[in-house]
Residue, then its C-alpha position, 0 to 999 in steps of 0.5 A: m499500500r503506498r502512503r504519502r510521506l509525512a513529514p518529522l513531527l517535533a519531540v514535546g515538553v513534559t512541563a505542563t499543568l497536571a491534567p485533570a482526573l489522571t492519576t486514577s487513570t494511569a494507574t489503572a493503565a498500569s495495573a491492568a498489565t498486572p491485575s493481581t500485582a498492587f500498582s506501586s507508588a513510584a510506578r503512579g509517579a512515573l506515569d505521572q510525569y508522562v501525563k505533564q506532557k504538553p504537545q507541542w502542535k505544529r502543522c504536518e508538513a507544508a503540502s498539508p492543510a494547515e487545520l491539521e496539526c502533528a505533535t509526537i508525545k512519549v508513551p512507555l514501552d512497557y506499561r509495567v516498566p513505566w520508567g524504562k524504555r520511552i517511545d514516540l507516539a505521533i499524533s494529530r488533531i483538527k480542532s472543533t469547528a464551532p468551540g461553542k458547541r464542542h462535545g469533546v475529542l472523536f479518536s480514530n483508527p483505520g484498522g490494520p493491525g499496522g494501518p496508520g492513522l495520523y492522517m484520518p482526521l483529514g478523511m473525517k472532515e471531508r466525509l463527517p457532516e458538519s454537526t459533528q466536526q463542530k462537536y469534536d476535536l478530530i483525533g488521529f495518531d499512529p498506533r505504537g510501531v507504526g509509521q510515525s510512532s516509532p516504527v518497527s521492522c522485521g528486515l523482511e525482503p518483500e517476498e516474505e511479507n506474503w504470509l497468506r500461503p496456499y497449503k501444498e504438500e510439496t511446499f508445505d516444509k518450505d512454508v515452515a522454514w519461511a514461518r520460521d526465518v520471519a519469526n527468527k528475524c523479527r526477534e532479531k531485529a525488534g525482539d525487545t520491542l515487539p512484545h510490547i506493540t499489542t492492542r493492550n498497549t495501544a489502548r493504554d496510549m490512548d488512554l494516556l493521550r485522553a489525559i494529556l489532553g485533559e479529557k475525562k473521556i473519549s469518544y472514537v470511531g474505529y474500523s476492523y481491526g480498529t473495533y478490536l482496539g476500541a472493544v479492549y479500550t473499553q475493557l481497560f478503561p470503562g469509565r473513559a468511553d464515551r460515544f464508541v462505533l465500532d464499524s465493521a468489527v472483529d470478534p474478540a474471542r477469535a483474535w487473531r487465527g480464528m479472525i483469519q479463518w473467517w476469511a475462509e468460512g465467511a467467503e462459503p456462503a458469499f460464493d453460494r449468493w454469487t452463484g445464484w447471482a449469475a445463473a439468474r443472468s446467465e443471458k447476459y454474463g453467460l456463466g451457466d443457467t443453475p447455480k450448479e453449472v455457475d460453480r462448474t465453470f468456476w471451478d474447471l477455470v481454477a483447473q485450467a489454471d492450475e494445469k498451465p497459468i492463464e496469462v492476460e496482457g503477459q501476466p500470469t495468473t495461477g489456480d490458487d491466485i483465482r481462489s485468493g482472488m475470488r475470496g474476496a470478490v464473491f461479496s460483491p456478485e456483480y464484480a466478482t461476475e465481471a472478472v470470471v468473464e474476462l477470466k472465461k475469454a482470457a482462458a480461451g485466448e480471447p482478449a480480456s481486459a487486465k482491469k476487470l481481472a485486477a480481482f485475481a492479481g498475484p501477491e504484491g507487496t501490500g503494506t509496504a512503504d512508498a520508496s520516499d518513505a524509506a528514509e523515515v518508515p521502514a519498508d516492512n513497517m506495516t507487516a512487522s507491526f501487524f505481525a506483533v499484534v496478530c501473533g503477540d496479542n494472543s500466542a495462546a491461540w497459534s499452535r507450536d506444532p507446525e504439523s497441526y497446520r498441515r492438518d488444518a489446511i488439508e482439512d479446511k480446504g476440504r470444508y471451505p474449498l476457496y480459501g481454507d488452506f490459505a487461511s489456515s496454513i502455517k504462520p510466522c506466529a507458530f514460532w513467535d514468543k509467548s504473548v506478555e499478557p493474556a488475551t483480553k476477555v471483553n465482556n462489559k456494559v460499556g455503551s456503543l454502537v457495532v456498525q456492519n454490512e451484511w456481505d464484508s469480506q474481511t469482517p463477516l456478519p457473524s463476527g460482528q454480531a459476536l461483538h455485539a453480543d460481548l458489548k452488553g451495553s451495545k446496539m448493532l446496526t446491520v445493513l442487509g444487502g450491504e457489500g463491502h469492508g466499512v461502512y460509515p459515511n457511505g451515502n445511505a440515509c438510514t446507516d449515516g443518519t443512525v450513527t451521526d445522531y449517535l455522535l451528536t447526542g450520545k443516545l443509542p438506538a433504543k433497539d438494533v437497527t436495520c437498514e436495507a443497502t441501496a445501489e449507491s452504497n455498494a457501488q461506493a463499496r466496489k469503487n473502494q475495492k482496491r489496494d491502495v488508499l488515499p491517505g486521510s480515508p476514514l475507511p479501512e485499509r482495503a488491502p486483502d491481507r489487512f484487517 
């Protein structure tokens, strides 16, 4: 994914007046790491020193709007030892457009893990209604280890970042060696840092930033992985959460191996929906008159490409490329159908549209930095920070036995033919160090709004329903027929109105809400179904290997 270059940010002093109501909250932040141990007065004092920081706000870079201000604060690498190593947290803001109507601060996170969020306020300003911009200071930040926030690196080559690998008996031993090598590289390059690049610590950073800003509570809009970050924040700091919008939600109980496996499980009903959709339009598309015939057309193309890759403009497309690309494509039946039509042409040696076949493009370096970023952000930063969270949040979810991944991949390819082996085969997490803390169990009554499309390729509907069940005080907004990953805002009056009303009033709907997708909102989702994302987008990273 390409990102604009970010200018260096200023360091910050620590001589500001103590923000209100901070001692309890910062003590809570640290004690949450070691709940069975009393938090020492020395540690409390150390954290209080962090809270005294006063951000030195300045224009982020010459090319960015003057209203977007950036600063850098310091946070503890390890909250259990706050007097130890410190790391940078790059933060940004756009102030409320009507201070007299201001309610507080609205934090945001774009997803990932590993997605930079420093420019999120720009996207929020562009897309959110003026009434919301009057209500809040829009706050962005690059999570710890990401972008401008002391970025981590494993020193990985681009081919090593390709981590979703299909199971093949003849290559499995090589895949195990790759996974072990990646884990070892990460350990050697950043072994003292990576164990602390976790969701729990990012939530603590958010609360420390809250205290530094002098706010009693924060409001929040988080997408995809950002829903998990938001849920963990509500679990650690329930009294600090104000209005929380969790859009395209992660099931906390399945963080993180189970969430990756959701990609395979969720694709199968979407595939069945697609075969019916294409069959009903067989006159136009010619893929088959029945769902069974459409299914056969697709798998015949996969078999042909397994035998010999199908070429379009000199680019080979393998059967694995087709399966992998179709996993995301089928959540939009029209998009998938148009792609398969072009694939069928290419397979017959006829001219085909490379643009429409982009869904089946082979692996590329998603998550790598633009060359212009090289001096500031390591090229593998998104991948390194992704693994830090996905492996380090919950090491117990990852078996240490490579053979168990072989068995799971074989079984799941049978159960979920499109993607089961990609999702369940060996990952570097199998060789990662044990988590510093246990995974967070999300189970609270904090008010929040869970927002979910019915057809979401990255966080399928059951995942959002699971988070809603865990957050006992939440209400859920479901967009029936909704396609795409990321809902708010999308131009649908029902969905946008429900979320905006909550952000403006703090009042959740009396009961769960169901909205109907519109042709326009689904068209917007298809438009967003691409690998590159403009800086400042308020919607999640669109890379198919991220949340």
